[in-house]
C-alpha positions in Angstrom: -18.7 35.3 12.8 -18.8 31.8 11.2 -21.2 31.5 8.0 -23.6 28.6 8.3 -24.5 27.5 4.7 -28.2 27.0 4.5 -29.7 23.9 2.7 -32.1 24.2 -0.3 -35.6 23.1 0.4 -34.6 19.9 -2.0 -31.7 19.1 0.1 -33.6 19.3 3.3 -36.0 17.0 1.9 -33.3 14.7 0.8 -32.1 14.5 4.6 -35.6 13.9 6.1 -36.1 11.0 3.5 -32.7 9.6 4.4 -33.2 9.8 8.1 -36.6 8.1 7.7 -35.2 5.3 6.0 -32.3 5.0 8.5 -34.5 5.0 11.4 -36.9 2.2 9.8 -34.1 0.2 8.5 -31.3 0.2 11.4 -32.8 -2.4 13.6 -33.3 -5.2 10.8 -29.9 -4.3 9.3 -28.0 -4.0 12.5 -26.5 -0.8 11.5 -25.5 2.2 13.6 -24.3 5.6 12.8 -20.9 4.7 14.1 -20.9 1.9 11.2 -22.0 4.6 8.6 -19.0 6.8 10.2 -16.6 4.3 9.7 -17.7 3.4 6.1 -17.5 7.2 5.0 -14.2 7.7 7.3 -15.9 10.6 9.0 -17.1 11.3 12.7 -20.4 10.0 14.1 -21.5 13.7 14.4 -20.9 14.4 10.8 -23.2 11.5 10.0 -25.8 13.1 12.1 -25.5 16.4 10.1 -26.4 14.7 7.0 -29.4 12.9 8.7 -30.6 16.1 10.5 -30.1 18.4 7.2 -27.2 20.5 8.8 -24.9 19.2 5.9 -26.0 18.6 2.4 -25.4 15.1 0.9 -22.8 14.7 -1.8 -22.7 11.9 -4.4 -19.9 10.0 -2.6 -21.9 10.0 0.6 -25.2 9.2 -0.8 -23.7 6.2 -2.5 -22.3 4.8 0.8 -25.8 5.4 2.7 -27.5 3.7 -0.6 -25.0 0.6 -0.2 -25.3 0.4 3.6 -29.2 0.8 3.9 -29.6 -1.3 0.8 -31.6 1.2 -1.2 -31.3 3.0 -4.3 -30.1 6.7 -4.1 -33.4 7.7 -5.6 -35.2 6.6 -2.7 -33.9 9.5 -0.9 -32.3 11.9 -3.2 -34.0 12.1 -6.8 -31.4 14.9 -7.7 -28.2 13.0 -6.7 -29.8 9.7 -8.2 -29.7 11.7 -11.5 -26.0 12.4 -11.2 -25.4 8.6 -10.6 -27.4 7.9 -13.9 -25.4 10.7 -15.8 -22.0 9.0 -14.5 -22.9 5.5 -15.4 -21.9 3.8 -18.6 -24.7 3.1 -21.0 -24.0 -0.7 -21.0 -23.7 -1.0 -17.3 -26.3 -1.3 -14.4 -27.3 2.0 -13.0 -25.3 1.3 -9.7 -22.1 1.1 -11.6 -20.6 4.5 -12.2 -17.7 5.4 -14.7 -14.5 6.6 -12.8 -12.9 7.8 -15.9 -10.0 6.3 -18.0 -7.7 3.8 -16.2 -4.1 5.1 -15.9 -1.7 2.5 -14.3 1.0 4.4 -12.1 3.1 1.2 -11.9 3.2 -2.6 -11.8 3.7 -4.5 -8.4 4.7 -8.2 -7.5 2.2 -10.4 -5.6 4.0 -11.7 -2.4 3.4 -14.4 -0.1 2.7 -13.3 3.6 5.9 -14.9 4.6 7.8 -12.5 2.3 5.8 -9.7 3.3 6.8 -10.5 6.9 10.4 -10.6 6.2 10.5 -7.0 4.8 13.7 -4.9 5.8 14.3 -1.4 5.3 16.3 -0.6 2.4 16.3 -4.3 1.4 13.7 -6.3 -1.0 12.5 -9.5 0.5 12.3 -11.1 -2.9 14.2 -11.8 -6.2 12.6 -9.9 -9.1 13.3 -13.3 -11.2 11.3 -15.4 -8.5 8.0 -13.3 -8.9 5.5 -14.7 -11.3 2.5 -12.3 -10.7 2.4 -8.6 -11.2 -0.5 -6.3 -11.2 -1.1 -2.9 -12.3 -2.7 -0.1 -10.1 -3.6 3.5 -10.8 -2.9 4.5 -7.0 0.1 6.8 -6.3 2.8 4.8 -4.3 5.0 6.7 -2.0 7.2 4.0 -1.1 7.7 0.5 -2.6 4.5 -1.4 -3.3 3.6 -4.9 -3.4 0.2 -7.2 -3.4 -0.8 -9.7 -1.0 -3.9 -12.0 -1.2 -6.1 -11.8 1.8 -6.5 -15.2 3.9 -9.1 -16.0 6.5 -12.1 -14.1 7.7 -10.6 -11.2 10.3 -11.3 -8.7 7.7 -14.5 -9.9 6.7 -17.4 -7.5 8.3 -21.1 -8.1 7.9 -21.7 -4.4 7.1 -19.5 -1.3 6.3 -16.0 -1.7 5.1 -15.2 -5.4 4.4 -12.2 -7.0 2.7 -12.9 -10.8 2.4 -10.5 -13.7 1.7 -9.4 -13.9 -1.9 -9.1 -10.0 -2.4 -6.0 -8.7 -3.3 -4.6 -5.7 -1.4 -1.9 -3.2 -2.4 0.6 -2.4 0.3 2.4 1.1 0.2 5.5 0.7 2.6 6.1 4.7 2.3 2.8 5.8 3.4 2.3 6.9 7.1 0.1 4.7 9.1 -2.7 6.8 11.1 -5.6 6.2 13.1 -8.0 3.9 11.0 -5.3 2.9 8.4 -5.5 -0.5 7.2 -2.0 -1.9 7.6 0.1 -4.9 7.1 2.2 -5.5 10.2 4.7 -7.9 11.6 4.5 -9.1 15.4 7.9 -10.2 16.8 6.7 -13.7 17.6 5.0 -14.4 14.3 6.8 -15.5 11.2 4.1 -14.0 8.8 2.7 -10.7 8.1 -1.0 -9.7 9.4 -3.5 -7.4 7.8 -5.6 -5.5 10.3 -7.0 -2.0 11.1 -4.8 0.3 13.2 -6.6 2.0 16.1 -5.0 4.4 18.2 -6.9 5.3 21.2 -5.5 7.6 24.1 -2.0 6.8 23.0 -2.2 2.9 23.0 -2.2 1.3 19.6 -4.2 -1.6 18.7 -4.6 -4.0 15.8 -8.2 -4.7 15.0 -10.0 -6.9 12.4 -12.9 -5.6 10.5 -14.6 -8.8 11.8 -16.5 -7.9 15.0 -15.9 -11.2 16.3 -11.8 -10.6 16.3 -10.6 -9.1 19.5 -8.4 -6.0 19.4 -4.6 -6.7 20.0 -2.7 -4.0 21.8 0.8 -3.5 20.2 3.9 -1.6 21.2 7.3 -2.6 20.7 6.4 -5.9 19.6 5.0 -4.9 16.2 6.5 -3.5 13.2 4.2 -1.6 10.5 5.3 -2.8 7.1 3.0 -0.7 5.1 -0.6 0.9 4.6 -3.2 -1.0 2.2 -4.1 1.7 -0.4 -6.3 -0.6 -2.6 -8.5 -3.8 -2.6 -9.7 -5.8 -5.7 -10.7 -9.3 -6.5 -10.4 -11.1 -9.9 -13.1 -13.6 -11.1 -11.0 -15.0 -14.1 
């Protein structure tokens, strides 16, 4: 018989407060349980378990709910808000948490979209001497890594996951692309690479922008996945 973990009264109260906030704000924010599921990379049913007190909130989920509902964690979970405070750097705002010491795993070149689109197996599409920009990352890379700068608004979303123009994304050419992966791909009829979300539905594969106004593009033999995006960041100086 499967054991069901019983939530504490405090955890149940957290769920009640969270559900009340979601119900009161979802219309004005234009947010759905599926939007939350996409941001958390879980199923819509799992989101319902959080809201209905079947699964206890953890800190990571609480921070995502906080961001999407535009409320502090303390509005629905005083106990998890204390964890946020405990993890925060003293000199920073309480919504900024300390993730530990930065330990770079490697340095990777910033390529142009044309160079990325010309990627061939077992062959670098660039000359090391021609690369002027190299940036570090602490993400473990399984293949060969390179950075690209996001152009256009196809990956800009009003809510949930969003990677606007100007952000830099790190591409791992050795990581397997799965349903929901953010990928850099090359269509046979294009000279440059493109950055989209990979959607696999009923055996059919699509490239989809995070911007809801961009339609999904079905792909088959006309597309080659160059790599999976594993990090996004933006510089202000």
